[in-house]
Structure formats: structure tokens, C-alpha cells
C-alpha positions as CSV (number, residue, x, y, z in Angstrom):
1,M,3.2,70.1,84.1
2,K,3.3,72.5,87.0
3,V,-0.3,73.5,87.4
4,S,-1.8,76.2,89.6
5,F,-5.0,75.8,91.6
6,P,-7.0,78.1,89.2
7,F,-5.9,75.8,86.4
8,A,-7.1,72.8,88.3
9,L,-10.5,74.5,88.8
10,W,-10.6,75.2,85.1
11,L,-9.9,71.5,84.4
12,S,-12.9,70.6,86.5
13,G,-15.0,73.2,84.7
14,V,-14.1,71.7,81.4
15,A,-16.1,68.6,82.4
16,L,-19.2,70.8,82.2
17,L,-18.2,72.8,79.2
18,A,-16.7,70.3,76.7
19,P,-19.0,67.7,75.2
20,L,-17.5,64.4,74.2
21,L,-16.8,65.2,70.6
22,A,-13.5,63.5,70.3
23,G,-12.4,60.3,68.7
24,A,-9.5,58.7,67.0
25,T,-8.3,59.6,63.5
26,E,-7.6,56.8,61.0
27,Y,-4.9,57.4,58.4
28,P,-3.9,55.3,55.4
29,L,-0.7,53.5,56.2
30,P,2.2,54.8,54.1
31,A,4.7,52.5,52.5
32,E,7.5,51.1,54.7
33,N,9.9,53.7,53.3
34,S,7.5,56.6,54.3
35,R,6.5,57.9,57.7
36,L,4.5,61.1,56.9
37,I,0.8,60.9,57.5
38,G,-2.1,63.4,57.5
39,E,-2.3,67.1,56.8
40,N,-2.5,70.1,59.1
41,S,-5.6,72.4,59.0
42,T,-6.7,75.6,60.6
43,T,-9.7,76.8,62.5
44,V,-10.9,80.2,63.9
45,V,-11.7,80.5,67.6
46,P,-15.4,81.1,67.9
47,A,-16.9,83.8,70.2
48,D,-18.3,81.3,72.6
49,N,-16.1,81.8,75.6
50,R,-15.1,78.1,75.6
51,P,-11.6,76.8,76.6
52,L,-9.0,75.5,74.2
53,E,-9.8,71.9,75.4
54,D,-13.2,72.3,73.6
55,I,-11.5,72.9,70.3
56,A,-8.9,70.2,70.9
57,A,-11.6,67.6,71.6
58,R,-13.6,68.7,68.5
59,Y,-10.6,68.0,66.3
60,K,-9.5,64.8,68.1
61,I,-6.2,66.4,69.3
62,G,-4.6,66.5,72.7
63,L,-4.4,69.8,74.6
64,L,-0.6,70.0,74.7
65,N,-0.4,69.2,71.0
66,M,-2.6,72.3,70.4
67,L,-0.4,74.4,72.7
68,E,2.8,73.3,71.0
69,A,1.4,74.2,67.6
70,N,-0.1,77.5,68.8
71,P,2.4,79.0,71.4
72,G,1.1,81.7,73.5
73,T,-2.6,80.7,73.2
74,D,-4.6,81.1,76.3
75,P,-5.8,77.6,77.3
76,W,-8.5,79.0,79.5
77,L,-10.0,81.5,77.1
78,P,-8.5,81.7,73.6
79,Q,-9.1,85.0,71.9
80,A,-12.2,84.9,69.6
81,G,-11.2,85.3,65.9
82,T,-7.7,83.9,66.3
83,Q,-6.7,81.4,63.7
84,L,-5.3,78.2,65.2
85,I,-3.3,75.4,63.6
86,I,-4.8,72.0,64.0
87,P,-1.8,69.6,64.1
88,Q,-3.1,66.6,62.2
89,Q,0.0,65.9,60.3
90,M,2.7,63.7,61.9
91,L,5.6,61.3,61.4
92,L,5.1,57.7,62.5
93,P,7.3,56.8,65.4
94,D,10.5,54.9,64.6
95,T,9.2,51.5,65.8
96,K,7.8,48.3,64.5
97,R,4.4,48.9,62.8
98,E,2.5,46.3,64.9
99,G,-0.1,46.4,67.6
100,I,-0.1,49.5,69.8
101,V,2.7,52.1,69.9
102,V,2.6,54.9,72.5
103,N,5.0,57.8,72.0
104,L,5.2,59.5,75.4
105,A,6.8,62.7,74.2
106,E,4.0,63.5,71.8
107,L,1.2,62.1,74.0
108,R,-0.2,59.9,71.2
109,L,-1.2,56.3,70.8
110,Y,-0.8,54.6,67.4
111,Y,-2.8,51.4,66.7
112,Y,-1.9,49.3,63.7
113,P,-4.9,47.0,63.1
114,K,-3.8,43.5,62.0
115,G,-4.7,42.9,58.4
116,K,-5.6,46.5,57.6
117,N,-3.5,49.0,55.7
118,S,-4.2,51.9,58.1
119,V,-3.0,53.4,61.4
120,I,-5.4,54.8,64.0
121,V,-4.1,57.7,66.2
122,Y,-5.5,58.6,69.6
123,P,-4.5,61.4,71.9
124,V,-3.7,60.1,75.4
125,G,-2.9,61.2,78.9
126,I,0.3,59.8,80.5
127,G,2.1,59.7,83.9
128,Q,2.8,62.9,85.7
129,L,6.1,64.0,87.2
130,G,6.9,61.5,90.0
131,A,4.7,58.9,88.4
132,M,6.1,58.7,84.9
133,T,4.9,56.1,82.4
134,P,7.9,53.8,81.7
135,A,9.1,52.9,78.2
136,M,8.5,49.2,77.6
137,V,7.8,46.4,75.1
138,T,4.9,44.2,76.5
139,S,1.5,43.0,75.6
140,I,-2.2,43.2,76.6
141,S,-2.5,40.6,79.3
142,Q,-6.2,41.2,80.4
143,K,-9.2,43.1,79.0
144,I,-11.5,44.4,81.8
145,P,-15.0,45.8,81.0
146,N,-16.4,47.8,83.9
147,P,-13.2,47.8,86.0
148,T,-13.1,48.6,89.6
149,W,-10.3,50.9,90.9
150,T,-8.1,50.1,93.9
151,P,-5.6,52.9,94.5
152,T,-2.0,51.7,95.0
153,E,-0.1,52.6,98.2
154,N,1.9,55.2,96.3
155,I,-1.2,56.9,95.0
156,R,-2.8,56.9,98.4
157,K,0.3,58.5,99.9
158,R,0.5,61.1,97.2
159,Y,-3.1,62.2,97.7
160,A,-2.7,62.1,101.5
161,K,-0.1,64.8,101.1
162,E,-2.7,66.9,99.4
163,G,-5.2,66.3,102.3
164,V,-7.2,63.8,100.2
165,T,-8.2,60.4,101.6
166,L,-8.9,57.9,98.9
167,P,-11.4,55.1,99.4
168,P,-10.0,51.5,99.5
169,M,-11.9,50.7,96.3
170,V,-14.1,52.5,93.8
171,P,-16.7,50.2,92.2
172,A,-17.4,50.1,88.5
173,G,-19.7,52.8,87.2
174,P,-19.8,56.5,86.3
175,D,-17.8,57.6,89.3
176,N,-14.9,55.3,88.5
177,P,-11.9,57.3,87.3
178,M,-10.8,54.3,85.2
179,G,-13.9,54.7,83.0
180,L,-15.8,51.7,81.6
181,F,-13.0,49.8,79.9
182,A,-9.4,48.9,80.8
183,M,-6.6,46.8,79.3
184,R,-3.9,45.6,81.6
185,L,-0.3,45.5,80.4
186,A,1.8,42.4,81.2
187,Y,4.8,44.6,82.2
188,G,6.1,44.2,85.7
189,S,3.4,43.4,88.3
190,G,0.5,44.5,86.0
191,H,0.1,47.9,87.6
192,Y,0.0,49.7,84.2
193,L,-3.2,49.8,82.2
194,I,-4.6,51.5,79.1
195,H,-8.1,52.7,80.2
196,G,-10.7,55.4,80.0
197,T,-11.7,58.2,82.3
198,N,-14.9,59.6,83.9
199,A,-13.6,63.2,83.2
200,D,-13.8,65.2,80.0
201,F,-10.3,66.7,80.5
202,G,-6.7,65.6,80.9
203,I,-6.2,64.0,77.5
204,G,-3.0,65.0,75.8
205,M,-1.5,66.0,79.2
206,R,0.7,64.5,81.9
207,V,-2.0,63.9,84.5
208,S,-2.1,60.2,85.3
209,S,-0.4,58.0,88.0
210,G,1.4,56.2,85.2
211,C,-1.3,54.6,83.1
212,I,-2.3,55.5,79.6
213,R,-5.7,57.3,79.6
214,L,-8.0,57.8,76.6
215,R,-11.3,59.6,76.2
216,P,-14.3,57.4,76.8
217,D,-15.3,56.9,73.2
218,D,-11.7,56.2,72.2
219,I,-11.1,53.5,74.8
220,E,-14.4,51.8,73.9
221,A,-13.3,51.7,70.2
222,L,-9.8,50.5,71.1
223,F,-11.0,47.9,73.6
224,N,-13.4,46.4,71.0
225,S,-10.7,46.3,68.4
226,V,-7.6,45.1,70.3
227,P,-7.4,41.3,71.1
228,K,-5.7,40.0,74.2
229,G,-2.0,39.4,73.6
230,T,-1.6,42.4,71.3
231,R,1.9,43.8,71.3
232,V,2.4,47.1,73.1
233,Q,5.5,49.3,72.7
234,I,5.9,52.5,74.7
235,V,8.7,54.8,73.6
236,N,9.9,58.3,74.3
237,Q,10.8,60.0,71.0
238,P,10.6,63.8,71.2
239,V,12.4,64.2,67.9
240,K,11.3,62.2,64.8
241,Y,12.6,62.5,61.3
242,A,12.0,61.0,57.9
243,I,13.3,61.0,54.4
244,E,10.3,60.5,52.1
245,P,10.3,58.6,48.8
246,D,10.2,61.9,46.9
247,G,13.4,63.0,48.7
248,K,11.7,65.4,51.0
249,R,13.3,65.6,54.5
250,Y,11.2,66.2,57.6
251,I,11.8,66.7,61.2
252,E,9.2,66.8,64.0
253,V,10.2,68.1,67.4
254,H,8.2,67.9,70.6
255,Q,9.0,69.3,74.0
256,P,10.8,66.6,75.9
257,L,9.3,65.2,79.1
258,S,10.6,67.1,82.1
259,R,12.3,65.1,84.9
260,N,11.9,67.5,87.8
261,E,10.1,70.8,88.7
262,K,13.1,72.9,87.5
263,D,13.1,71.5,84.0
264,D,11.7,73.8,81.2
265,P,10.6,71.6,78.3
266,Q,11.1,74.5,75.9
267,T,14.8,74.8,76.7
268,M,15.8,71.3,77.9
269,P,18.4,69.5,75.8
270,L,17.0,67.2,73.2
271,P,18.3,63.6,72.7
272,L,20.0,63.3,69.4
273,N,21.1,59.8,68.5
274,G,23.7,58.9,65.8
275,A,21.3,58.4,63.0
276,L,19.6,61.8,63.7
277,K,22.9,63.5,63.8
278,R,23.8,62.1,60.4
279,F,20.4,63.3,59.1
280,I,21.1,66.8,60.4
281,K,24.6,66.9,58.9
282,N,23.6,65.5,55.6
283,K,24.4,67.9,52.7
284,Q,20.7,67.8,51.6
285,S,19.5,69.0,55.0
286,D,19.4,72.7,55.8
287,S,21.1,73.2,59.2
288,A,19.4,76.5,59.8
289,L,16.0,75.1,59.2
290,I,16.7,72.2,61.5
291,E,18.2,74.5,64.2
292,A,15.0,76.6,64.0
293,A,12.8,73.5,64.3
294,L,14.8,72.2,67.3
295,K,14.4,75.5,69.0
296,R,10.7,76.1,68.2
297,R,9.5,72.5,69.1
298,S,6.2,72.9,67.3
299,G,5.2,69.2,67.4
300,M,4.6,69.3,63.6
301,P,6.7,67.9,60.7
302,I,8.9,70.6,59.2
303,L,10.3,70.4,55.7
304,V,14.1,70.9,56.1
305,N,15.5,70.3,52.6
306,L,18.4,72.6,51.7
307,G,17.0,75.8,50.1
308,E,13.5,75.6,51.7
309,P,12.2,78.8,53.2
310,V,11.7,78.9,57.0
311,S,8.1,78.0,57.7
312,E,6.1,79.7,60.4
313,A,5.9,76.5,62.3
314,A,9.7,76.0,62.3
315,G,10.8,79.6,62.8
316,K,8.2,81.3,65.0
317,P,9.7,81.3,68.5
318,S,7.7,79.8,71.3
319,Q,6.9,82.3,74.1
320,H,9.1,81.2,77.0
321,D,6.4,81.8,79.5
322,A,3.5,80.4,77.5
323,A,1.4,77.5,78.5
324,P,3.3,74.7,76.7
325,S,6.4,75.1,78.8
326,T,4.6,75.4,82.1
327,M,2.0,72.7,81.5
328,Q,4.3,70.0,80.3
329,K,6.3,69.7,83.6
330,A,4.3,67.5,85.9
331,G,0.9,66.3,86.8
332,V,-2.2,67.9,88.1
333,T,-1.8,67.8,91.9
334,Q,-4.9,69.7,93.0
335,A,-7.5,68.4,90.6
336,Q,-10.3,66.1,91.9
337,P,-9.1,62.8,93.3
338,E,-8.1,60.4,90.6
339,K,-10.4,61.9,88.0
340,A,-6.8,62.4,86.8
341,G,-5.5,59.2,88.1
342,E,-5.2,55.5,87.6
343,S,-3.9,52.4,89.2
């Protein structure tokens, strides 16, 4: 996400404008041969001069998910009276249904509570360009209430380039950018955590220094639910697909994570593995619908059975210069020190 200074100022302003209305959404867990959950809804932008983040938080959605579903929407000041799609329908990632699953490409965390027939979905912030969150299979090694924050050497260097000198350590409390709860991952040297934030923005965006960030109420709920040792899988699946028990075929396409400043997530090539290619070529799949979905990248499940009409979500082209393409590229580099950062 390549963000201008005015946008960074807007992010700071959201902390004053957007109340903490967000939280996770719990869905009934479908059968093993089904991956479709939830239903999309719509809302009308009120005449209150509030940013899109306010609406995203109200409906428990990440900001980039809202922009994928509603291309061309002004994130600073969406036009009053405009009808917006709330992308609350999704396909479960192609992973084991256990513990925590984070799909980087869709900026969502899925939690499968042990012994419950449900899945809880949280919007998350992930690593920015140059500090990307790696894919991994690991576990929760430590649960830390009221964490302190010690910036790593790489974080200190990055902020020094922006003229910002970070303190050696930030104590626990309301000024700590890690929030009030953190869970350390066993991966590597333990530098990656799932934690909260002391800001009301940046969720559903690439803004962190590599950790997984949740809104304050979300991390508190997750922290209190997840035991130490819980399995954590982090994947990068911009394209998901499913064949449902009733024969309906769906594809869900997100903008892929950019790798450098020149990448445009709206036009970057999408990874298509062998199974996905077979799904596309199957005689029951409509290649035109799939091509439209792959181009549009709406972040929502699209029905692609042969003979289905092209839906607005699949066929409406994304404006090339709209916010989704620009904002997905890297991390906020001019926002307040590590209110968008982690260890």
C-alpha cells in the first residue's frame, strides 16, 4: 500500500472519528465438503461526513475488503446516499480446520474453537511492503497480557529513515502500540505476534512490521479463547474456490500481495495451481464468468456455473486508479510511530 502523507493524516484522524464498534463475526461451520459461509449485505452511506473506516468497523470488516467490494469508493469521504456492499460472505481457506488460520491475501483471521461447530472471523492488519508477514505453520508459544514493546533493530532503522527516533522500550499501557494483549508465535526467534493496537485504524490493511494486528476488542476476545499451544497456520491464498454439495461452483478472488512498489495488485498475475486450473477448465464451469472474476478481484464469492449470468461483483471492472490498487501495495510509512507497528 503506497500511501501519501494526507492519507497518513487521515488515518490519524480516524482515531478520533471512529468509535470501537468492531468485533468478530461467528458463523456456523459448514460440512467438510462445503466452504461457503455468510451472506453479503448492503448499506447506504449516511450524510455524516465520516470516512469509510467508520462503516467498515461498524460491520466488522477490514478497510481493504470494503474497497475491493466497492471499487472507486472514496476512503476519506464516501458519497452520502451511495449504496455499499458489505462483504460478509466468504469461502473458508483451503486449510485444516483447526486453531487459527490467517489468510494474508484477504487480511482475515479464522479461528476454529475446539469442540464448537463454528468459525469466528476477524479482520486483521498484516506486514507492510518490506516487512511482509511470512507464511508458516506454528503455534502459540506465549500469552502476554499488558505487553511491553521493544522495537527491533530493523524497525528502528526503518523509522530512523523517516526521521523518527523510537524509544528503547514502550511500557504496557494505553500508549503501547501492541495494545493490551499479545500472543507470541513459536516461529523462528519468536519475533512474530498476534496482538492488539492502541489505534482505531489500520485493520484490514498492510500496515504492521510483520505481526498480525487486531482491533482491541477482537484481540481481547481471541486472547481469552485461545489456549497456549494452539495451532496457527498463515497462508497466502488470493484465489479460493469451492464446489458446494448442491453443485454450485464458486470462486473468490482477492488482489494479491504486492512484492515491490511497482506492482499493481489489480493487474498482477494470480497464482493458479493445478487443482484451480482443473476447476476453471471443468465443463460445468463458465470460463467467461471465471475470467471476469479473475479480472475484477472483488474479494467476494462469485457463482460461476455454466449458464449463470454475470453478476455485478464479477463483471463490474475495478477502476484502475481507485484506492484498492493503490492502498494494497505497501505499509504506512508516515503514520505515527508504531501506532501502525509491532515487534
